[in-house]
Backbone atoms as SQL, in Angstrom:
CREATE TABLE atoms (id INTEGER PRIMARY KEY, chain TEXT, resi INTEGER, resn TEXT, atom TEXT, x REAL, y REAL, z REAL);
INSERT INTO atoms VALUES
  (1, 'A', 1, 'UNK', 'N', -128.725, 19.945, 52.374),
  (2, 'A', 1, 'UNK', 'CA', -129.757, 19.337, 53.316),
  (3, 'A', 1, 'UNK', 'C', -130.609, 18.754, 52.354),
  (4, 'A', 2, 'UNK', 'N', -131.324, 17.633, 52.947),
  (5, 'A', 2, 'UNK', 'CA', -132.226, 16.542, 52.316),
  (6, 'A', 2, 'UNK', 'C', -133.713, 17.175, 52.410),
  (7, 'A', 3, 'UNK', 'N', -134.284, 16.720, 51.342),
  (8, 'A', 3, 'UNK', 'CA', -135.491, 17.363, 51.014),
  (9, 'A', 3, 'UNK', 'C', -136.528, 16.094, 51.638),
  (10, 'A', 4, 'UNK', 'N', -135.833, 15.081, 52.402),
  (11, 'A', 4, 'UNK', 'CA', -136.946, 14.168, 53.071),
  (12, 'A', 4, 'UNK', 'C', -137.623, 14.541, 54.616),
  (13, 'A', 5, 'UNK', 'N', -138.653, 14.279, 55.023),
  (14, 'A', 5, 'UNK', 'CA', -139.131, 14.512, 55.797),
  (15, 'A', 5, 'UNK', 'C', -138.905, 13.220, 56.760),
  (16, 'A', 6, 'UNK', 'N', -138.970, 13.206, 58.021),
  (17, 'A', 6, 'UNK', 'CA', -138.966, 11.967, 58.841),
  (18, 'A', 6, 'UNK', 'C', -139.820, 10.977, 58.621),
  (19, 'A', 7, 'UNK', 'N', -141.220, 11.316, 58.361),
  (20, 'A', 7, 'UNK', 'CA', -141.930, 10.678, 57.622),
  (21, 'A', 7, 'UNK', 'C', -141.851, 9.803, 56.332),
  (22, 'A', 8, 'UNK', 'N', -141.082, 10.516, 55.695),
  (23, 'A', 8, 'UNK', 'CA', -140.571, 10.006, 54.503),
  (24, 'A', 8, 'UNK', 'C', -139.723, 8.969, 54.500),
  (25, 'A', 9, 'UNK', 'N', -138.673, 9.496, 55.247),
  (26, 'A', 9, 'UNK', 'CA', -137.402, 8.286, 55.708),
  (27, 'A', 9, 'UNK', 'C', -138.249, 6.982, 56.529),
  (28, 'A', 10, 'UNK', 'N', -139.073, 7.384, 57.015),
  (29, 'A', 10, 'UNK', 'CA', -139.594, 6.026, 57.973),
  (30, 'A', 10, 'UNK', 'C', -140.402, 5.185, 56.858),
  (31, 'A', 11, 'UNK', 'N', -141.188, 5.931, 56.077),
  (32, 'A', 11, 'UNK', 'CA', -141.999, 5.040, 54.614),
  (33, 'A', 11, 'UNK', 'C', -140.465, 4.217, 53.956),
  (34, 'A', 12, 'UNK', 'N', -139.858, 5.205, 53.640),
  (35, 'A', 12, 'UNK', 'CA', -138.776, 4.616, 52.815),
  (36, 'A', 12, 'UNK', 'C', -138.163, 3.134, 53.573),
  (37, 'A', 13, 'UNK', 'N', -137.601, 3.312, 54.838),
  (38, 'A', 13, 'UNK', 'CA', -136.997, 2.351, 55.729),
  (39, 'A', 13, 'UNK', 'C', -138.266, 1.007, 55.867),
  (40, 'A', 14, 'UNK', 'N', -139.169, 1.536, 55.934),
  (41, 'A', 14, 'UNK', 'CA', -140.518, 0.199, 55.962),
  (42, 'A', 14, 'UNK', 'C', -140.485, -0.487, 54.593),
  (43, 'A', 15, 'UNK', 'N', -140.369, 0.684, 53.599),
  (44, 'A', 15, 'UNK', 'CA', -140.615, -0.493, 52.128),
  (45, 'A', 15, 'UNK', 'C', -139.159, -1.228, 51.783),
  (46, 'A', 16, 'UNK', 'N', -138.183, -0.671, 52.215),
  (47, 'A', 16, 'UNK', 'CA', -136.723, -1.365, 52.111),
  (48, 'A', 16, 'UNK', 'C', -137.077, -2.783, 53.072),
  (49, 'A', 17, 'UNK', 'N', -137.601, -2.575, 54.495),
  (50, 'A', 17, 'UNK', 'CA', -137.582, -3.737, 55.141),
  (51, 'A', 17, 'UNK', 'C', -138.622, -4.651, 54.426),
  (52, 'A', 18, 'UNK', 'N', -139.900, -4.456, 54.289),
  (53, 'A', 18, 'UNK', 'CA', -140.689, -5.030, 53.481),
  (54, 'A', 18, 'UNK', 'C', -140.145, -5.750, 51.951),
  (55, 'A', 19, 'UNK', 'N', -139.367, -5.274, 51.508),
  (56, 'A', 19, 'UNK', 'CA', -138.845, -5.755, 50.216),
  (57, 'A', 19, 'UNK', 'C', -137.719, -6.897, 50.581),
  (58, 'A', 20, 'UNK', 'N', -137.487, -7.191, 51.699),
  (59, 'A', 20, 'UNK', 'CA', -136.466, -7.928, 52.034),
  (60, 'A', 20, 'UNK', 'C', -137.184, -9.183, 52.436),
  (61, 'A', 21, 'UNK', 'N', -136.621, -10.513, 52.200),
  (62, 'A', 21, 'UNK', 'CA', -135.304, -10.688, 51.553),
  (63, 'A', 21, 'UNK', 'C', -135.520, -11.199, 50.372),
  (64, 'A', 22, 'UNK', 'N', -134.771, -11.223, 49.319),
  (65, 'A', 22, 'UNK', 'CA', -134.574, -11.892, 48.235),
  (66, 'A', 22, 'UNK', 'C', -133.468, -12.664, 48.020),
  (67, 'A', 23, 'UNK', 'N', -133.746, -13.958, 47.242),
  (68, 'A', 23, 'UNK', 'CA', -132.450, -14.838, 47.277),
  (69, 'A', 23, 'UNK', 'C', -132.351, -15.306, 45.995),
  (70, 'A', 24, 'UNK', 'N', -130.944, -15.535, 45.569),
  (71, 'A', 24, 'UNK', 'CA', -130.433, -16.096, 44.374),
  (72, 'A', 24, 'UNK', 'C', -130.365, -17.551, 44.393),
  (73, 'A', 25, 'UNK', 'N', -130.655, -18.061, 43.580),
  (74, 'A', 25, 'UNK', 'CA', -130.898, -19.266, 43.537),
  (75, 'A', 25, 'UNK', 'C', -130.381, -19.840, 41.916),
  (76, 'A', 26, 'UNK', 'N', -129.044, -20.789, 42.415),
  (77, 'A', 26, 'UNK', 'CA', -128.715, -21.522, 41.341),
  (78, 'A', 26, 'UNK', 'C', -129.365, -22.761, 40.773),
  (79, 'A', 27, 'UNK', 'N', -129.474, -23.076, 39.767),
  (80, 'A', 27, 'UNK', 'CA', -130.201, -24.202, 39.531),
  (81, 'A', 27, 'UNK', 'C', -128.909, -25.100, 38.785),
  (82, 'A', 28, 'UNK', 'N', -129.306, -26.456, 38.693),
  (83, 'A', 28, 'UNK', 'CA', -128.586, -27.319, 38.263),
  (84, 'A', 28, 'UNK', 'C', -128.539, -27.329, 36.883),
  (85, 'A', 29, 'UNK', 'N', -127.387, -28.031, 36.182),
  (86, 'A', 29, 'UNK', 'CA', -127.420, -27.767, 34.725),
  (87, 'A', 29, 'UNK', 'C', -126.537, -28.929, 34.431),
  (88, 'A', 30, 'UNK', 'N', -126.606, -29.659, 33.287),
  (89, 'A', 30, 'UNK', 'CA', -125.850, -30.620, 32.552),
  (90, 'A', 30, 'UNK', 'C', -124.528, -30.256, 32.048),
  (91, 'A', 31, 'UNK', 'N', -124.429, -29.091, 31.999),
  (92, 'A', 31, 'UNK', 'CA', -123.077, -28.395, 31.012),
  (93, 'A', 31, 'UNK', 'C', -121.731, -28.021, 32.097),
  (94, 'A', 32, 'UNK', 'N', -122.201, -27.446, 33.043),
  (95, 'A', 32, 'UNK', 'CA', -120.932, -26.507, 33.738),
  (96, 'A', 32, 'UNK', 'C', -120.442, -27.814, 34.853),
  (97, 'A', 33, 'UNK', 'N', -119.110, -27.856, 34.799),
  (98, 'A', 33, 'UNK', 'CA', -118.387, -29.050, 35.702),
  (99, 'A', 33, 'UNK', 'C', -118.699, -28.467, 37.242),
  (100, 'A', 34, 'UNK', 'N', -118.586, -29.448, 38.198),
  (101, 'A', 34, 'UNK', 'CA', -118.869, -28.755, 39.609),
  (102, 'A', 34, 'UNK', 'C', -117.348, -28.004, 39.716),
  (103, 'A', 35, 'UNK', 'N', -116.380, -28.227, 39.455),
  (104, 'A', 35, 'UNK', 'CA', -115.404, -27.207, 39.745),
  (105, 'A', 35, 'UNK', 'C', -115.535, -25.600, 39.406),
  (106, 'A', 36, 'UNK', 'N', -116.044, -25.745, 38.196),
  (107, 'A', 36, 'UNK', 'CA', -116.009, -24.709, 37.605),
  (108, 'A', 36, 'UNK', 'C', -117.267, -23.585, 38.504),
  (109, 'A', 37, 'UNK', 'N', -118.323, -24.254, 38.847),
  (110, 'A', 37, 'UNK', 'CA', -119.454, -23.862, 39.560),
  (111, 'A', 37, 'UNK', 'C', -119.075, -23.128, 41.105),
  (112, 'A', 38, 'UNK', 'N', -117.928, -23.916, 41.953),
  (113, 'A', 38, 'UNK', 'CA', -117.084, -23.936, 42.847),
  (114, 'A', 38, 'UNK', 'C', -116.248, -22.594, 42.659),
  (115, 'A', 39, 'UNK', 'N', -115.822, -22.684, 41.754),
  (116, 'A', 39, 'UNK', 'CA', -114.937, -21.380, 41.472),
  (117, 'A', 39, 'UNK', 'C', -115.577, -19.919, 41.014),
  (118, 'A', 40, 'UNK', 'N', -116.788, -20.274, 40.425),
  (119, 'A', 40, 'UNK', 'CA', -117.652, -18.854, 40.174),
  (120, 'A', 40, 'UNK', 'C', -118.251, -18.442, 41.582),
  (121, 'A', 41, 'UNK', 'N', -118.587, -19.302, 42.618),
  (122, 'A', 41, 'UNK', 'CA', -119.129, -18.862, 43.791),
  (123, 'A', 41, 'UNK', 'C', -118.065, -18.146, 44.303),
  (124, 'A', 42, 'UNK', 'N', -116.777, -18.975, 44.601),
  (125, 'A', 42, 'UNK', 'CA', -115.790, -18.261, 45.115),
  (126, 'A', 42, 'UNK', 'C', -115.185, -16.624, 44.633),
  (127, 'A', 43, 'UNK', 'N', -115.659, -16.430, 43.355),
  (128, 'A', 43, 'UNK', 'CA', -115.295, -15.325, 42.786),
  (129, 'A', 43, 'UNK', 'C', -116.187, -14.153, 42.707),
  (130, 'A', 44, 'UNK', 'N', -117.488, -14.614, 42.557),
  (131, 'A', 44, 'UNK', 'CA', -118.385, -13.666, 42.742),
  (132, 'A', 44, 'UNK', 'C', -118.903, -13.390, 43.905),
  (133, 'A', 45, 'UNK', 'N', -118.703, -14.358, 44.788),
  (134, 'A', 45, 'UNK', 'CA', -119.470, -14.199, 46.503),
  (135, 'A', 45, 'UNK', 'C', -118.241, -13.900, 47.332),
  (136, 'A', 46, 'UNK', 'N', -117.029, -14.203, 46.765),
  (137, 'A', 46, 'UNK', 'CA', -115.847, -14.448, 47.840),
  (138, 'A', 46, 'UNK', 'C', -116.142, -15.066, 48.696),
  (139, 'A', 47, 'UNK', 'N', -116.907, -16.506, 48.435),
  (140, 'A', 47, 'UNK', 'CA', -116.857, -17.472, 49.598),
  (141, 'A', 47, 'UNK', 'C', -115.632, -18.258, 49.691),
  (142, 'A', 48, 'UNK', 'N', -115.346, -18.764, 50.637),
  (143, 'A', 48, 'UNK', 'CA', -113.927, -19.818, 51.173),
  (144, 'A', 48, 'UNK', 'C', -114.157, -20.997, 49.967),
  (145, 'A', 49, 'UNK', 'N', -113.456, -21.697, 49.888),
  (146, 'A', 49, 'UNK', 'CA', -113.448, -23.029, 49.093),
  (147, 'A', 49, 'UNK', 'C', -114.614, -24.112, 49.771),
  (148, 'A', 50, 'UNK', 'N', -114.611, -23.885, 51.062),
  (149, 'A', 50, 'UNK', 'CA', -115.317, -25.034, 51.816),
  (150, 'A', 50, 'UNK', 'C', -116.878, -24.550, 51.683),
  (151, 'A', 51, 'UNK', 'N', -117.097, -23.273, 51.562),
  (152, 'A', 51, 'UNK', 'CA', -118.585, -22.856, 51.617),
  (153, 'A', 51, 'UNK', 'C', -119.076, -22.954, 50.006),
  (154, 'A', 52, 'UNK', 'N', -118.017, -22.529, 49.343),
  (155, 'A', 52, 'UNK', 'CA', -118.395, -22.689, 47.538),
  (156, 'A', 52, 'UNK', 'C', -118.624, -24.449, 47.252),
  (157, 'A', 53, 'UNK', 'N', -117.883, -25.215, 47.964),
  (158, 'A', 53, 'UNK', 'CA', -118.201, -26.689, 47.504),
  (159, 'A', 53, 'UNK', 'C', -119.697, -27.135, 47.940),
  (160, 'A', 54, 'UNK', 'N', -119.776, -26.627, 49.442),
  (161, 'A', 54, 'UNK', 'CA', -121.103, -26.959, 50.058),
  (162, 'A', 54, 'UNK', 'C', -122.053, -26.571, 49.186),
  (163, 'A', 55, 'UNK', 'N', -122.234, -25.197, 48.719),
  (164, 'A', 55, 'UNK', 'CA', -123.107, -24.767, 47.891),
  (165, 'A', 55, 'UNK', 'C', -123.090, -25.707, 46.485),
  (166, 'A', 56, 'UNK', 'N', -122.327, -25.646, 45.993),
  (167, 'A', 56, 'UNK', 'CA', -122.120, -26.228, 44.665),
  (168, 'A', 56, 'UNK', 'C', -122.549, -27.873, 44.637),
  (169, 'A', 57, 'UNK', 'N', -122.463, -28.458, 46.024),
  (170, 'A', 57, 'UNK', 'CA', -123.079, -30.122, 46.188),
  (171, 'A', 57, 'UNK', 'C', -124.628, -29.691, 46.513),
  (172, 'A', 58, 'UNK', 'N', -125.094, -28.673, 47.149),
  (173, 'A', 58, 'UNK', 'CA', -126.333, -28.412, 47.234),
  (174, 'A', 58, 'UNK', 'C', -127.116, -28.486, 45.771),
  (175, 'A', 59, 'UNK', 'N', -126.621, -27.948, 44.938),
  (176, 'A', 59, 'UNK', 'CA', -126.975, -27.693, 43.467),
  (177, 'A', 59, 'UNK', 'C', -127.063, -28.792, 42.911),
  (178, 'A', 60, 'UNK', 'N', -126.043, -29.560, 42.872),
  (179, 'A', 60, 'UNK', 'CA', -125.766, -30.987, 42.402),
  (180, 'A', 60, 'UNK', 'C', -126.709, -32.146, 42.782),
  (181, 'A', 61, 'UNK', 'N', -126.765, -31.892, 43.996),
  (182, 'A', 61, 'UNK', 'CA', -127.745, -33.092, 44.538),
  (183, 'A', 61, 'UNK', 'C', -129.001, -32.818, 44.746),
  (184, 'A', 62, 'UNK', 'N', -129.619, -31.478, 44.665),
  (185, 'A', 62, 'UNK', 'CA', -131.058, -31.212, 45.077),
  (186, 'A', 62, 'UNK', 'C', -131.631, -30.300, 44.114),
  (187, 'A', 63, 'UNK', 'N', -130.810, -30.164, 43.102),
  (188, 'A', 63, 'UNK', 'CA', -131.158, -29.189, 41.649),
  (189, 'A', 63, 'UNK', 'C', -131.208, -27.748, 42.007),
  (190, 'A', 64, 'UNK', 'N', -130.753, -27.449, 43.134),
  (191, 'A', 64, 'UNK', 'CA', -131.113, -25.990, 43.252),
  (192, 'A', 64, 'UNK', 'C', -130.281, -25.578, 44.710),
  (193, 'A', 65, 'UNK', 'N', -129.532, -24.214, 44.947),
  (194, 'A', 65, 'UNK', 'CA', -129.260, -23.871, 46.084),
  (195, 'A', 65, 'UNK', 'C', -129.205, -22.592, 46.145),
  (196, 'A', 66, 'UNK', 'N', -129.698, -22.089, 47.423),
  (197, 'A', 66, 'UNK', 'CA', -130.101, -20.308, 47.724),
  (198, 'A', 66, 'UNK', 'C', -128.679, -20.050, 47.787),
  (199, 'A', 67, 'UNK', 'N', -127.878, -19.496, 47.300),
  (200, 'A', 67, 'UNK', 'CA', -126.397, -18.989, 47.489),
  (201, 'A', 67, 'UNK', 'C', -126.205, -17.482, 47.970),
  (202, 'A', 68, 'UNK', 'N', -127.156, -17.098, 48.086),
  (203, 'A', 68, 'UNK', 'CA', -127.225, -15.362, 48.760),
  (204, 'A', 68, 'UNK', 'C', -128.557, -15.068, 48.683),
  (205, 'A', 69, 'UNK', 'N', -128.457, -14.286, 50.163),
  (206, 'A', 69, 'UNK', 'CA', -129.879, -13.578, 50.308),
  (207, 'A', 69, 'UNK', 'C', -129.896, -12.240, 50.694),
  (208, 'A', 70, 'UNK', 'N', -130.594, -11.224, 50.462),
  (209, 'A', 70, 'UNK', 'CA', -130.374, -9.739, 50.849),
  (210, 'A', 70, 'UNK', 'C', -131.648, -8.883, 49.958),
  (211, 'A', 71, 'UNK', 'N', -130.976, -7.472, 49.850),
  (212, 'A', 71, 'UNK', 'CA', -131.818, -6.667, 49.050),
  (213, 'A', 71, 'UNK', 'C', -131.613, -7.262, 47.774),
  (214, 'A', 72, 'UNK', 'N', -132.934, -6.711, 47.373),
  (215, 'A', 72, 'UNK', 'CA', -133.134, -7.079, 45.740),
  (216, 'A', 72, 'UNK', 'C', -132.317, -6.316, 44.710),
  (217, 'A', 73, 'UNK', 'N', -131.968, -5.286, 44.770),
  (218, 'A', 73, 'UNK', 'CA', -130.663, -4.561, 43.814),
  (219, 'A', 73, 'UNK', 'C', -129.743, -5.636, 43.968),
  (220, 'A', 74, 'UNK', 'N', -129.186, -5.701, 45.079),
  (221, 'A', 74, 'UNK', 'CA', -128.192, -6.720, 44.964),
  (222, 'A', 74, 'UNK', 'C', -128.211, -8.154, 44.370),
  (223, 'A', 75, 'UNK', 'N', -129.309, -8.826, 44.778),
  (224, 'A', 75, 'UNK', 'CA', -129.763, -10.058, 44.183),
  (225, 'A', 75, 'UNK', 'C', -129.726, -9.971, 42.543),
  (226, 'A', 76, 'UNK', 'N', -130.408, -8.897, 42.085),
  (227, 'A', 76, 'UNK', 'CA', -130.659, -8.965, 40.795),
  (228, 'A', 76, 'UNK', 'C', -129.109, -8.454, 40.187),
  (229, 'A', 77, 'UNK', 'N', -128.054, -7.904, 40.870),
  (230, 'A', 77, 'UNK', 'CA', -126.779, -7.677, 40.245),
  (231, 'A', 77, 'UNK', 'C', -126.183, -8.977, 40.335),
  (232, 'A', 78, 'UNK', 'N', -126.194, -10.029, 41.401),
  (233, 'A', 78, 'UNK', 'CA', -125.656, -11.229, 41.344),
  (234, 'A', 78, 'UNK', 'C', -126.016, -12.106, 40.245),
  (235, 'A', 79, 'UNK', 'N', -127.400, -12.097, 40.000),
  (236, 'A', 79, 'UNK', 'CA', -128.217, -12.663, 38.990),
  (237, 'A', 79, 'UNK', 'C', -127.511, -12.533, 37.593),
  (238, 'A', 80, 'UNK', 'N', -127.342, -11.167, 37.270),
  (239, 'A', 80, 'UNK', 'CA', -126.647, -10.679, 35.813),
  (240, 'A', 80, 'UNK', 'C', -125.286, -11.438, 36.142),
  (241, 'A', 81, 'UNK', 'N', -124.481, -11.059, 37.279),
  (242, 'A', 81, 'UNK', 'CA', -123.090, -11.645, 36.951),
  (243, 'A', 81, 'UNK', 'C', -123.164, -13.463, 36.811),
  (244, 'A', 82, 'UNK', 'N', -123.733, -14.198, 37.733),
  (245, 'A', 82, 'UNK', 'CA', -123.953, -15.326, 37.200),
  (246, 'A', 82, 'UNK', 'C', -124.452, -15.815, 35.839),
  (247, 'A', 83, 'UNK', 'N', -125.539, -15.317, 35.341),
  (248, 'A', 83, 'UNK', 'CA', -125.830, -15.213, 33.917),
  (249, 'A', 83, 'UNK', 'C', -124.276, -15.250, 33.053),
  (250, 'A', 84, 'UNK', 'N', -123.997, -14.173, 33.202),
  (251, 'A', 84, 'UNK', 'CA', -122.790, -13.739, 32.429),
  (252, 'A', 84, 'UNK', 'C', -121.852, -14.962, 32.426),
  (253, 'A', 85, 'UNK', 'N', -121.695, -15.766, 33.463),
  (254, 'A', 85, 'UNK', 'CA', -120.694, -16.917, 33.866),
  (255, 'A', 85, 'UNK', 'C', -121.361, -18.190, 33.283),
  (256, 'A', 86, 'UNK', 'N', -122.561, -17.865, 32.559),
  (257, 'A', 86, 'UNK', 'CA', -123.218, -19.088, 32.207),
  (258, 'A', 86, 'UNK', 'C', -123.787, -20.169, 32.923),
  (259, 'A', 87, 'UNK', 'N', -124.308, -19.625, 34.158),
  (260, 'A', 87, 'UNK', 'CA', -124.986, -20.745, 35.468),
  (261, 'A', 87, 'UNK', 'C', -126.568, -20.257, 35.282),
  (262, 'A', 88, 'UNK', 'N', -127.322, -21.255, 35.343),
  (263, 'A', 88, 'UNK', 'CA', -128.665, -20.958, 35.239),
  (264, 'A', 88, 'UNK', 'C', -129.022, -20.531, 36.686),
  (265, 'A', 89, 'UNK', 'N', -129.494, -19.193, 36.883),
  (266, 'A', 89, 'UNK', 'CA', -129.876, -18.715, 37.988),
  (267, 'A', 89, 'UNK', 'C', -131.156, -17.803, 38.267),
  (268, 'A', 90, 'UNK', 'N', -131.817, -17.892, 39.373),
  (269, 'A', 90, 'UNK', 'CA', -132.887, -17.084, 39.154),
  (270, 'A', 90, 'UNK', 'C', -133.067, -16.162, 40.771),
  (271, 'A', 91, 'UNK', 'N', -134.086, -15.393, 40.485),
  (272, 'A', 91, 'UNK', 'CA', -134.320, -14.791, 41.936),
  (273, 'A', 91, 'UNK', 'C', -135.705, -14.768, 42.476),
  (274, 'A', 92, 'UNK', 'N', -135.659, -15.097, 44.021),
  (275, 'A', 92, 'UNK', 'CA', -137.011, -15.370, 44.361),
  (276, 'A', 92, 'UNK', 'C', -137.142, -14.541, 45.611),
  (277, 'A', 93, 'UNK', 'N', -138.447, -13.786, 46.097),
  (278, 'A', 93, 'UNK', 'CA', -138.566, -13.234, 47.093),
  (279, 'A', 93, 'UNK', 'C', -138.623, -14.136, 48.438),
  (280, 'A', 94, 'UNK', 'N', -137.979, -14.152, 49.453),
  (281, 'A', 94, 'UNK', 'CA', -138.181, -15.245, 50.413),
  (282, 'A', 94, 'UNK', 'C', -139.139, -14.683, 51.527),
  (283, 'A', 95, 'UNK', 'N', -139.727, -15.412, 51.944),
  (284, 'A', 95, 'UNK', 'CA', -140.775, -15.267, 53.062),
  (285, 'A', 95, 'UNK', 'C', -142.246, -15.180, 52.914);
C-alpha cells in the first residue's frame, strides 16, 4: 500500500508536468565526422538513417540541433551517453 495521498500524487504530477520539457542539444564541432555523428544518433536514440542524417545536417549547417525532448532525467542520461561518445552536448529547458 502506498503512503501517498491523492493530493501528494497530484502535486507530483503537476511538478513533473511543470518540469517538462527538456531538450538535448548537440553542438557542432570540428572533430567528429558527419558519418560518425549520424551513427551515434542511430545508436543512442534508435533513429532511422534518414532522421539521423537530418539531425546531423542541422548540427553541421546551423551549429546545433535539438535531437531529443522530454523529461529531465532521461535528457541527462542522453547527454551523458553523447558525452561518452565525444559529442558536444548540452541540455536546456524548453518553453
